[in-house]
C-alpha positions as CSV (number, residue, x, y, z in Angstrom):
1,M,-10.7,-2.9,3.5
2,L,-8.7,-3.6,6.6
3,D,-10.4,-3.6,10.0
4,N,-8.8,-3.9,13.5
5,F,-5.4,-4.7,12.1
6,A,-2.8,-4.8,14.9
7,I,0.5,-3.1,14.1
8,P,3.5,-2.8,16.5
9,D,4.9,0.6,17.4
10,F,8.7,0.5,17.7
11,H,8.9,4.2,18.6
12,D,11.8,4.9,16.2
13,I,13.6,3.6,13.2
14,V,16.7,2.4,15.2
15,N,14.6,0.3,17.5
16,S,12.7,-1.2,14.6
17,L,15.8,-2.0,12.5
18,T,17.7,-3.5,15.5
19,H,14.7,-5.8,16.3
20,G,14.0,-4.1,19.6
21,N,10.8,-4.6,21.5
22,P,7.7,-2.6,20.5
23,V,6.6,0.1,22.9
24,G,2.9,-0.7,22.2
25,T,0.5,-1.8,19.5
26,G,-1.7,0.3,17.4
27,V,-4.9,-0.7,15.6
28,V,-5.4,0.3,11.9
29,D,-8.7,0.7,10.0
30,M,-8.3,1.4,6.3
31,T,-10.4,1.5,3.2
32,M,-9.0,1.8,-0.2
33,T,-10.9,2.2,-3.4
34,W,-9.6,1.9,-7.0
35,S,-11.6,2.8,-10.1
36,G,-10.4,1.3,-13.3
37,G,-11.4,2.4,-16.7
38,G,-8.1,4.1,-17.5
39,Q,-5.6,3.3,-20.2
40,A,-4.4,-0.3,-20.5
41,S,-0.9,-1.0,-21.7
42,H,1.5,-3.9,-22.1
43,V,5.1,-3.7,-20.8
44,R,7.9,-6.1,-21.8
45,N,11.5,-6.1,-20.8
46,A,13.3,-9.2,-22.1
47,R,16.6,-8.3,-20.5
48,Q,15.1,-8.1,-17.0
49,R,12.8,-11.1,-17.9
50,F,9.7,-9.2,-17.1
51,T,6.3,-8.8,-18.9
52,G,3.0,-7.4,-17.7
53,R,-0.2,-5.6,-18.4
54,R,-1.2,-2.5,-16.4
55,V,-4.4,-0.6,-16.2
56,T,-4.5,2.9,-14.8
57,G,-7.4,4.4,-12.8
58,T,-8.1,6.6,-9.8
59,S,-7.7,5.7,-6.1
60,H,-8.7,6.9,-2.7
61,V,-7.5,5.8,0.8
62,S,-9.0,6.6,4.2
63,W,-7.4,5.4,7.4
64,T,-7.4,5.7,11.2
65,V,-4.9,4.5,13.7
66,T,-5.8,4.1,17.4
67,M,-3.3,3.4,20.1
68,G,-4.2,3.7,23.8
69,G,-6.3,6.8,24.2
70,F,-5.1,8.4,21.0
71,S,-6.5,8.3,17.5
72,F,-5.0,9.6,14.3
73,T,-7.2,10.0,11.1
74,A,-6.0,10.9,7.6
75,A,-7.5,14.1,6.2
76,E,-9.4,13.0,3.2
77,S,-9.8,16.4,1.6
78,G,-7.1,17.4,-0.9
79,Q,-5.7,13.8,-1.4
80,N,-3.8,13.5,-4.7
81,S,-2.9,10.1,-6.0
82,L,0.1,10.4,-8.4
83,T,-0.2,6.9,-9.7
84,S,-3.0,4.4,-9.4
85,E,-2.3,1.2,-11.4
86,V,-3.2,-2.5,-11.2
87,W,-0.8,-5.0,-12.7
88,K,-0.8,-8.5,-13.9
89,E,2.8,-9.7,-14.4
90,R,5.1,-12.6,-15.2
91,N,8.8,-12.6,-14.4
92,G,11.7,-14.9,-13.7
93,V,11.0,-18.6,-14.5
94,F,7.4,-17.6,-15.5
95,F,8.6,-15.1,-18.1
96,S,7.6,-16.0,-21.7
């Protein structure tokens, strides 16, 4: 859950990438749920020095952004999560 999270609005990608000044600040409220119970699997890639365990499940996200007098809310009906996973991983110097 994320409540009253301030996020700068840079108007466009060029202003954002060139570290321009924000044109305002929006406020985000978001709730995400994840339900486990799906398939668990182990992944190991010695060449990339990566190992982990993942569990699949289903997820749902609802959010609203408010800026000035405007409010934008995600339509919750018809959402389709292509992948919902939680990982525990080890890599780099922690790889074993």
